C-alpha positions in Angstrom: 83.4 40.2 13.4 80.3 40.6 15.5 79.8 37.9 18.2 76.7 36.9 20.1 77.2 35.3 23.5 74.3 33.4 25.0 74.3 34.3 28.7 74.4 31.7 31.4 72.2 32.6 34.4 69.6 31.5 36.9 67.1 34.3 36.1 68.6 36.3 39.0 72.3 36.5 38.6 74.7 36.3 35.7 77.1 33.3 35.9 80.8 33.9 36.0 81.1 31.5 33.1 79.6 34.2 30.8 82.4 36.6 31.6 84.9 33.9 30.6 83.1 33.5 27.3 83.3 37.3 26.8 87.1 37.0 27.4 87.3 34.4 24.6 85.1 36.4 22.3 87.5 39.3 22.5 89.9 37.2 20.4 87.3 37.1 17.6 86.6 40.8 17.2 85.6 44.0 18.9 81.8 43.9 18.7 80.3 41.7 21.4 76.6 41.3 22.1 75.0 39.3 24.9 71.6 37.5 24.7 69.8 37.2 28.0 66.9 34.8 27.6 64.8 34.1 30.6 61.8 34.9 32.6 61.8 37.8 35.0 65.5 38.4 34.3 65.8 42.1 34.0 68.4 42.1 36.8 70.5 39.6 34.8 70.4 42.0 31.8 71.5 44.9 33.9 74.5 42.8 35.2 75.4 41.8 31.7 75.4 45.4 30.6 78.0 46.2 33.2 80.4 43.5 32.0 83.6 45.0 30.5 83.7 44.6 26.7 80.0 44.1 26.0 78.5 46.6 23.6 74.8 45.6 23.7 72.6 43.3 25.7 69.5 41.7 24.1 66.8 40.9 26.6 64.3 38.2 25.6 62.0 37.9 28.7 59.1 35.6 28.4 57.5 32.3 29.7 59.1 30.3 26.9 62.4 30.7 28.6 61.4 30.1 32.2 63.2 26.7 32.2 65.6 27.5 29.4 64.4 24.6 27.2 66.7 23.9 24.3 63.9 24.0 21.7 62.7 27.5 22.6 66.1 28.9 23.3 67.3 27.6 19.9 64.4 29.3 18.1 65.3 32.6 19.9 68.9 32.5 18.8 68.0 31.3 15.3 66.0 34.4 14.6 69.1 36.5 15.6 71.7 34.4 13.9 71.8 36.3 10.5 73.2 39.4 12.3 76.2 37.6 13.7 79.4 36.0 12.5 79.9 33.9 15.6 77.6 32.6 18.4 79.3 31.4 21.5 78.1 29.4 24.6 79.7 28.4 27.8 80.5 24.7 27.8 77.9 24.0 30.4 74.8 21.8 30.4 72.8 24.5 28.7 75.5 25.4 26.2 76.1 21.7 25.3 72.4 21.2 24.9 71.7 24.2 22.6 74.9 24.6 20.5 74.6 21.3 18.5 70.9 21.9 17.8 71.6 25.5 16.6 74.5 24.4 14.4 72.4 21.7 12.8 69.7 24.2 11.9 72.3 26.6 10.5 73.9 23.7 8.6 77.4 24.4 10.1 79.8 22.2 12.2 79.9 23.2 15.8 83.2 23.5 17.7 83.1 22.3 21.3 85.1 23.0 24.5 87.4 25.6 23.1 90.4 26.4 25.4 92.3 28.9 23.3 91.6 31.4 20.5 94.5 31.3 18.1 92.9 33.5 15.5 89.3 34.4 14.6 89.0 31.1 12.7 91.5 28.9 14.5 91.2 27.4 18.0 92.6 24.9 20.4 90.5 22.2 22.1 91.3 19.1 24.1 90.8 15.6 22.7 91.5 12.1 24.0 90.5 13.0 27.5 92.8 16.1 27.4 95.9 14.1 26.5 96.1 15.9 23.2 95.4 19.5 22.3 94.1 19.8 18.8 94.2 23.0 16.7 91.0 23.2 14.7 89.9 25.7 12.0 86.4 26.7 11.1 85.6 27.2 7.5 81.9 27.7 7.9 80.4 31.1 7.2 79.1 31.3 10.8 80.9 30.0 13.9 78.9 28.1 16.6 81.1 27.0 19.5 81.2 26.2 23.2 83.9 27.7 25.4 85.5 26.0 28.4 85.1 28.7 31.1 88.0 27.5 33.2 90.4 28.1 30.4 89.8 31.9 30.2 90.2 34.5 32.9 86.8 36.2 33.1 86.6 39.9 32.2 85.7 42.4 34.9 82.1 42.3 36.1 81.9 46.1 36.1 83.2 48.9 34.0 81.0 48.3 31.0 78.1 50.5 29.8 76.2 48.4 27.3 72.7 49.4 26.2 69.9 47.0 26.9 67.4 46.3 24.0 64.2 44.3 24.7 63.3 41.9 22.0 60.3 39.6 21.5 60.6 36.3 23.3 60.1 33.1 21.3 56.9 31.2 21.6 56.8 28.2 23.9 58.0 25.0 22.3 55.3 22.6 21.1 57.7 19.6 20.9 58.8 19.5 24.6 57.6 20.6 28.0 59.1 21.0 31.4 58.0 18.4 33.9 60.0 18.8 37.0 63.5 19.2 38.4 65.3 18.0 41.5 68.1 20.3 42.7 70.5 19.6 45.5 70.8 22.5 47.9 74.1 23.3 49.7 75.7 26.2 51.5 79.0 25.3 50.0 80.5 27.1 47.0 79.4 25.9 43.6 81.7 23.2 42.3 82.5 24.7 38.9 83.5 28.1 40.3 84.9 27.3 43.8 88.4 28.5 44.7 89.0 25.3 46.7 87.7 21.8 45.9 88.0 18.7 48.1 87.4 15.5 46.2 87.2 11.9 47.2 87.6 8.6 45.4 86.5 5.0 45.7 89.0 4.4 48.4 86.7 6.1 50.9 84.7 2.9 50.9 81.1 4.2 51.5 78.9 7.3 51.4 79.1 7.5 55.2 82.9 7.6 55.1 82.8 10.1 52.2 80.9 12.5 54.4 82.7 11.7 57.7 86.2 12.2 56.2 85.7 15.0 53.6 83.1 17.2 55.2 85.3 18.4 58.2 88.1 19.3 55.8 85.8 21.0 53.3 84.3 23.0 56.2 87.8 24.2 57.3 88.8 25.2 53.8 85.4 26.6 52.8 85.6 24.2 49.9 83.2 22.6 47.4 83.0 18.8 47.5 83.9 16.7 44.4 84.2 13.1 43.6 85.6 10.7 41.0 83.3 8.9 38.6 84.0 5.6 40.5 82.9 7.2 43.8 79.7 8.6 42.1 78.9 5.3 40.4 79.3 3.5 43.8 76.8 5.9 45.4 79.2 7.7 47.7 78.3 11.1 46.3 75.6 12.7 44.1 76.0 12.9 40.4 76.6 16.7 40.3 79.7 16.2 42.4 81.5 14.3 39.6 84.7 15.9 38.3 86.1 14.5 35.1 85.7 14.1 31.4 82.0 13.1 31.8 81.5 15.3 34.8 82.5 18.9 35.6 85.7 20.6 34.6 87.2 22.6 37.4 90.3 24.8 37.8 90.3 26.0 41.4 93.2 27.6 43.2 93.5 24.5 45.3 92.4 20.9 44.5 92.7 18.3 47.2 92.4 14.7 45.8 91.8 12.2 48.6 91.9 8.4 47.9 92.0 8.9 44.1 94.1 6.9 41.8 94.2 9.6 39.1 92.5 7.9 36.2 92.8 9.8 32.8 89.0 10.5 32.9 89.3 12.3 36.2 92.5 14.1 35.4 90.8 15.7 32.3 88.5 17.5 34.7 91.0 18.9 37.2 94.5 19.0 35.9 94.4 22.7 35.2 94.0 23.4 38.9 96.6 25.9 40.2 97.8 23.7 43.1 97.0 20.0 43.4 97.4 18.1 46.6 97.1 14.3 46.6 96.7 11.9 49.5 96.9 8.2 48.6 98.6 5.2 50.3 99.8 3.9 46.9 103.1 5.6 46.0 102.7 4.6 42.4 99.2 6.1 41.9 99.1 8.2 38.7 97.6 11.1 40.7 101.1 11.9 42.0 102.4 12.6 38.5 100.2 15.7 38.3 100.2 16.7 42.0 102.2 19.6 43.3 102.2 18.1 46.7 101.7 14.4 47.5 101.3 12.6 50.7 101.7 8.8 50.8 99.5 7.8 53.7 96.3 6.2 54.8 93.6 8.8 54.2 91.6 7.7 57.2 94.6 8.8 59.4 96.0 11.6 57.4 92.9 13.6 56.8 91.7 13.8 60.4 95.2 14.9 61.4 95.2 17.6 58.7 91.8 18.8 59.9 93.2 18.9 63.5 96.2 21.0 62.4 94.0 23.4 60.5 
């Protein structure tokens, strides 16, 4: 089986999520190609060529992919689709945007959020907010799927020696256009790939308290900041901090949940963390059922004390 992986990148660096998708693709067959579509992204293609297990890198460099619009990217992949048995994406914003569109045009059923490759046609994926793991089988001639990066240990970033082939970039889409984007800038690690995450819930009470309580601890631990949906909806934290079923799925080495009840929606986004520490004054909070270490205490007292000890 020949697999095409659509690379996740920012036009300058290859995302670690792509290496996780390569790890998943190794369960499908030996031949793995990577498509790098972007603008001014030769460096990304060179990085992809060094990834262990990749045989060939296809570089589609052109203005149509400057913002990675789903319409143009789908047309690019569609032209390559006949050569491949499987097309995989990381289960990120881009992957979730493109995969269903591509599957519809290929007239196949897409599989989303794969967490395990059982066989080249059989996979595991979470349903019901992660409370049930379903085993699904694809009977379509061509597999189109998104892979949850946190469920696969990424292959080595070096050691590969893939060839790079430049291909013609798709023409810019006539059905949509890029208007603008507003990105939050931070010196902290990126939430989805951080080794340590400090998250706060609605119990923090305000955006000011969120920053005052969590920031010193995150600074000490060199951690990314996260939040529950309730905290984001209340305006305590920006939307891209949300961890959960409708937010980001993370699996850091250490996850510190502060003032969080542990709603199912939130647990779906962080329960695969290696070590979970919970601080909550309610001893019956569901978060303690998944926590490796739990502290029943007032967060406004406990967290400053913890920062002082660190």
